[in-house]
C-alpha positions as CSV (number, residue, x, y, z in Angstrom):
1,M,-165.6,50.4,94.4
2,R,-168.4,50.5,96.5
3,P,-167.7,50.7,100.4
4,K,-168.0,47.4,102.2
5,I,-170.0,47.6,105.4
6,Y,-170.1,44.7,108.1
7,I,-172.7,45.0,111.0
8,D,-171.3,42.7,114.1
9,G,-174.7,41.8,116.1
10,K,-177.2,42.2,112.9
11,D,-180.1,41.0,115.0
12,G,-180.2,42.9,117.9
13,T,-182.6,45.7,118.1
14,T,-179.9,48.3,116.9
15,G,-178.3,46.2,114.2
16,L,-181.4,45.2,112.6
17,Q,-182.7,48.9,112.2
18,I,-179.1,49.9,110.7
19,Y,-179.9,46.7,108.2
20,D,-183.0,48.1,107.2
21,R,-181.8,51.6,106.5
22,L,-178.6,49.9,104.3
23,A,-180.2,47.2,102.8
24,A,-181.6,49.0,99.8
25,R,-178.8,51.5,99.2
26,D,-176.8,50.8,95.9
27,D,-174.1,52.8,96.6
28,I,-172.2,50.5,99.7
29,D,-172.1,46.8,99.8
30,L,-173.3,44.8,103.1
31,L,-171.1,41.7,103.9
32,L,-173.1,39.2,105.6
33,I,-172.0,36.2,108.0
34,D,-173.5,33.0,108.1
35,E,-176.1,32.3,110.7
36,D,-174.3,29.6,112.3
37,K,-171.1,31.5,112.4
38,R,-172.2,35.3,114.2
39,K,-170.5,34.2,117.5
40,D,-167.3,32.4,115.4
41,P,-164.0,35.0,116.4
42,A,-162.4,33.7,113.3
43,A,-165.6,34.5,110.8
44,R,-166.1,37.8,112.5
45,K,-162.4,38.9,111.8
46,K,-162.7,38.0,108.4
47,L,-165.4,40.2,107.6
48,M,-164.0,43.0,109.7
49,A,-160.5,42.8,107.8
50,A,-162.9,43.1,104.2
51,A,-164.8,46.0,105.7
52,D,-164.3,49.8,105.4
53,I,-166.9,50.3,108.2
54,V,-167.8,48.0,111.0
55,F,-170.8,48.5,113.3
56,L,-170.5,47.1,116.2
57,C,-174.5,46.5,117.9
58,L,-173.5,44.3,120.9
59,P,-173.4,44.4,124.7
60,D,-170.6,46.6,126.1
61,A,-168.3,44.0,127.3
62,A,-168.8,42.1,123.9
63,A,-168.1,45.2,122.3
64,I,-165.0,46.0,123.8
65,E,-163.8,42.3,122.6
66,A,-164.8,42.9,119.6
67,V,-162.5,46.2,118.9
68,A,-159.9,44.0,119.9
69,L,-160.6,41.7,117.6
70,A,-160.5,44.3,114.8
71,E,-157.1,44.9,115.7
72,G,-154.6,44.3,112.5
73,T,-157.3,45.4,110.1
74,N,-157.9,48.7,108.5
75,A,-162.0,48.5,109.4
76,R,-163.0,51.8,110.9
77,I,-165.7,51.4,113.7
78,I,-168.9,52.6,114.7
79,D,-169.5,51.4,118.2
80,A,-173.3,51.1,119.5
81,S,-172.4,50.2,122.9
82,T,-172.0,52.4,125.7
83,A,-168.5,51.0,126.1
84,H,-166.6,53.7,124.3
85,R,-168.5,57.2,124.6
86,T,-166.1,58.9,126.6
87,A,-162.9,56.7,126.2
88,P,-159.6,58.2,124.7
89,G,-159.5,58.0,121.5
90,W,-163.2,57.8,120.3
91,V,-164.8,60.9,118.6
92,Y,-168.3,61.2,120.2
93,G,-170.7,60.6,116.9
94,F,-172.9,63.5,117.2
95,P,-172.0,65.5,114.2
96,E,-173.8,68.8,115.2
97,L,-172.4,69.0,118.6
98,R,-169.8,71.9,118.0
99,P,-167.7,73.4,115.2
100,G,-165.3,70.7,114.1
101,Q,-167.2,67.5,115.5
102,R,-168.3,66.5,111.7
103,E,-164.7,66.8,110.6
104,A,-163.6,65.0,113.4
105,I,-165.7,61.9,112.4
106,A,-164.8,62.3,109.1
107,K,-161.2,61.4,109.9
108,A,-161.7,58.8,113.2
109,R,-160.8,55.1,113.2
110,Y,-163.2,54.9,116.4
111,V,-166.4,56.6,116.6
112,A,-169.0,55.8,119.8
113,N,-172.6,56.3,118.6
114,P,-174.5,58.6,121.5
115,G,-177.2,56.9,123.5
116,C,-180.8,57.6,122.9
117,H,-181.3,59.8,126.1
118,A,-178.0,61.6,125.9
119,T,-178.8,62.8,122.5
120,G,-181.6,64.4,123.7
121,F,-180.2,65.9,127.1
122,I,-176.8,66.8,124.9
123,S,-178.7,68.4,122.1
124,I,-180.3,71.0,124.7
125,A,-177.5,71.5,126.8
126,A,-174.1,71.0,125.0
127,P,-175.0,74.7,122.9
128,L,-176.1,76.4,126.2
129,V,-173.0,75.7,127.6
130,Q,-171.1,76.3,125.0
131,A,-172.3,79.9,124.4
132,G,-171.7,80.5,127.8
133,I,-175.4,81.0,129.0
134,L,-175.8,77.9,131.0
135,P,-172.9,77.7,133.7
136,A,-170.9,74.3,133.3
137,D,-171.8,73.9,137.6
138,A,-175.6,74.3,137.0
139,D,-177.7,72.0,139.0
140,L,-179.7,70.4,135.9
141,A,-182.6,67.8,135.8
142,C,-183.9,65.8,132.8
143,F,-186.9,63.6,132.1
144,S,-186.9,61.3,129.1
145,L,-189.8,59.5,128.0
146,T,-189.1,56.6,125.4
147,G,-190.9,53.8,123.8
148,Y,-190.0,50.4,125.0
149,S,-188.3,49.4,121.8
150,G,-185.1,51.0,123.4
151,G,-185.2,48.2,125.9
152,G,-184.1,45.8,123.1
153,K,-185.6,42.6,122.4
154,K,-186.3,41.3,126.0
155,M,-188.2,44.3,127.0
156,I,-189.9,44.6,123.5
157,A,-191.2,40.9,124.0
158,Q,-192.2,41.9,127.7
159,Y,-194.7,44.7,126.4
160,E,-196.0,42.9,123.6
161,A,-196.5,39.6,125.0
162,P,-200.3,38.7,124.8
163,D,-200.7,38.2,128.8
164,R,-198.4,40.7,130.0
165,A,-198.6,42.8,133.2
166,E,-201.2,45.4,133.2
167,I,-198.8,47.6,135.4
168,L,-197.0,47.9,131.6
169,S,-200.1,50.0,130.5
170,S,-199.0,52.9,132.5
171,P,-195.5,54.8,132.3
172,G,-192.5,53.3,134.3
173,I,-189.9,55.3,136.2
174,Y,-186.3,53.9,136.0
175,G,-182.7,54.5,136.6
176,L,-184.1,55.6,140.0
177,G,-180.4,55.2,141.8
178,Q,-178.9,57.9,139.5
179,N,-176.8,55.5,137.8
180,H,-178.2,55.4,134.3
181,K,-175.4,54.2,132.0
182,H,-176.0,57.3,129.7
183,L,-175.3,59.7,132.6
184,P,-171.2,59.7,132.1
185,E,-171.7,60.8,128.5
186,M,-174.6,63.6,129.4
187,Q,-172.0,65.2,131.6
188,T,-168.6,64.8,129.8
189,I,-169.5,65.7,126.5
190,C,-171.9,68.9,127.7
191,G,-168.6,69.7,129.6
192,L,-170.7,69.7,133.0
193,T,-168.8,69.6,136.8
194,K,-171.8,67.4,137.6
195,P,-174.5,65.3,136.2
196,P,-178.0,66.3,136.0
197,V,-180.9,64.6,138.0
198,F,-181.9,62.2,135.2
199,S,-185.4,60.3,135.5
200,P,-185.8,58.1,132.5
201,I,-189.3,57.0,131.7
202,V,-190.5,53.9,129.5
203,D,-194.4,54.1,128.1
204,D,-196.5,51.6,126.4
205,Y,-195.4,52.7,122.6
206,Y,-193.2,51.2,120.3
207,K,-190.9,54.0,119.6
208,G,-189.9,57.8,119.7
209,M,-188.3,60.1,122.5
210,A,-189.1,63.4,124.5
211,A,-186.1,64.4,126.5
212,T,-186.9,67.7,128.5
213,V,-184.9,69.8,130.4
214,P,-186.4,72.2,132.6
215,L,-185.0,75.6,133.8
216,H,-185.3,78.7,135.2
217,M,-184.0,82.2,133.9
218,N,-182.2,82.9,137.1
219,Q,-180.0,79.8,135.9
220,M,-178.6,81.4,132.8
221,T,-176.3,84.3,132.4
222,G,-176.0,87.0,130.0
223,V,-179.5,86.3,128.6
224,A,-183.0,87.6,130.3
225,T,-185.8,86.2,127.9
226,L,-186.9,82.9,126.4
227,H,-186.6,84.0,122.8
228,Q,-182.8,84.7,123.5
229,V,-182.4,81.3,124.6
230,W,-184.5,80.2,121.5
231,Q,-181.8,82.0,119.2
232,V,-178.8,80.9,120.9
233,L,-180.4,77.0,120.0
234,A,-181.6,78.1,116.5
235,D,-177.9,79.8,115.6
236,H,-176.1,76.6,116.7
237,Y,-178.4,74.5,114.8
238,A,-178.5,76.9,111.5
239,G,-178.1,75.0,108.2
240,E,-178.2,71.5,110.2
241,K,-180.2,69.0,108.3
242,L,-181.0,66.7,111.1
243,V,-181.5,68.8,114.0
244,H,-184.0,71.4,113.7
245,V,-185.5,74.5,116.5
246,A,-189.0,74.7,116.0
247,R,-190.2,78.4,115.9
248,P,-191.1,79.8,119.4
249,G,-194.3,78.5,120.2
250,A,-194.3,75.6,117.8
251,G,-195.2,72.0,118.5
252,D,-197.6,73.1,120.8
253,L,-200.4,70.7,120.3
254,G,-203.3,71.4,122.5
255,G,-200.8,72.4,125.4
256,K,-199.3,68.9,125.0
257,L,-196.0,67.4,123.3
258,Y,-196.1,63.7,122.5
259,G,-193.5,61.0,122.7
260,G,-194.2,59.5,119.5
261,A,-194.1,62.6,117.4
262,K,-191.0,62.2,115.7
263,A,-191.3,58.2,115.5
264,G,-190.1,56.6,112.2
265,D,-187.9,59.9,111.3
266,N,-184.1,60.4,111.4
267,D,-184.1,63.8,112.6
268,L,-184.5,65.5,115.7
269,T,-186.6,68.6,116.7
270,L,-185.9,71.2,119.8
271,V,-189.2,72.8,121.3
272,V,-188.8,75.8,123.6
273,M,-191.7,76.4,125.9
274,G,-192.5,78.6,128.6
275,N,-192.1,82.2,129.8
276,D,-188.8,84.3,130.6
277,E,-188.9,83.0,134.2
278,A,-189.4,79.2,133.5
279,F,-189.4,77.4,130.6
280,T,-188.5,73.7,128.9
281,I,-186.5,72.6,126.1
282,T,-187.9,69.2,124.7
283,A,-185.8,67.2,122.2
284,L,-188.4,65.3,119.8
285,F,-186.9,62.5,118.2
286,D,-187.4,58.8,117.7
287,N,-185.2,56.5,120.0
288,L,-184.2,54.1,117.2
289,G,-183.7,57.0,114.6
290,K,-181.5,60.0,116.0
291,G,-181.3,58.1,119.2
292,A,-179.5,55.1,117.6
293,S,-179.4,53.4,114.0
294,G,-180.2,56.6,112.2
295,A,-177.3,58.6,113.9
296,A,-175.1,55.0,113.1
297,V,-175.8,55.6,109.5
298,Q,-175.4,59.3,109.7
299,N,-171.7,59.1,111.1
300,M,-171.3,56.2,108.6
301,N,-172.1,58.3,105.8
302,I,-169.8,61.3,107.2
303,M,-166.6,58.6,107.7
304,L,-167.3,57.4,104.1
305,G,-167.4,61.2,102.6
306,L,-171.3,60.3,101.4
307,E,-173.9,62.6,101.6
308,E,-174.6,63.0,105.2
309,T,-178.6,62.1,104.7
310,A,-177.7,59.2,102.2
311,G,-180.5,56.7,103.4
312,L,-182.1,59.2,106.1
313,V,-184.5,61.2,104.3
């Protein structure tokens, strides 16, 4: 029998993107709720009970309520909200994080899908900390450029309104109080003693993300050249299908990296640029792909024992 999948919150941006990636597949069955019962707890619980995997594409409070609603069923849950990313009993859904993470996801009942900005930062910092070349107490910063689709339906409508404000044509820095909702997972999952100073930036394009961590070599331990730093990342992600490390110097498009370079893709590319004294590491990916719905489908594939990249390449 084919696995049964239910998307609770299918009409949101993430839910629709997951649905688009699954609808054409013939190795799963999608369970759909009647439109007039989308918020009916009894109808939702019935579908949860029938499902092998339930995606939660809901606001945080609603996701917590949905987990409680699923109690008493055998459904395994992938939560795309922020609610459970550092919660006990939940496995963080970044398979490439460390040895054994993929196996933990495969066995998990509860998987927390990563945040988009967090995906970029963690893909850079976590391997360096694990390798011992970036101290856990390092003073780090991250600036992360995203398309406006990351803000959901309300922001999409704001940017695409015919009478929108002219100021939206320029980049907007937000999270200025250093309280962005992705910061707890950025710190916890990387094993840092303090969060980075984080500057997320939304700009006037639909999707695509460029998350950048700037570093001085004197912040590092046990390495002296940029190539050595690159090699640590290349070794960590060797053999991965959805995370790649560009060759040294690659990705330099006339001295520029573009936030929309990976729009429409489900993988992530790390670009290491600079010199032996100061350098940047940038994660290029789609905030709706490896930063959200693509990652959720990857986790589903792993949990069901299917080809990890099914529906993603």
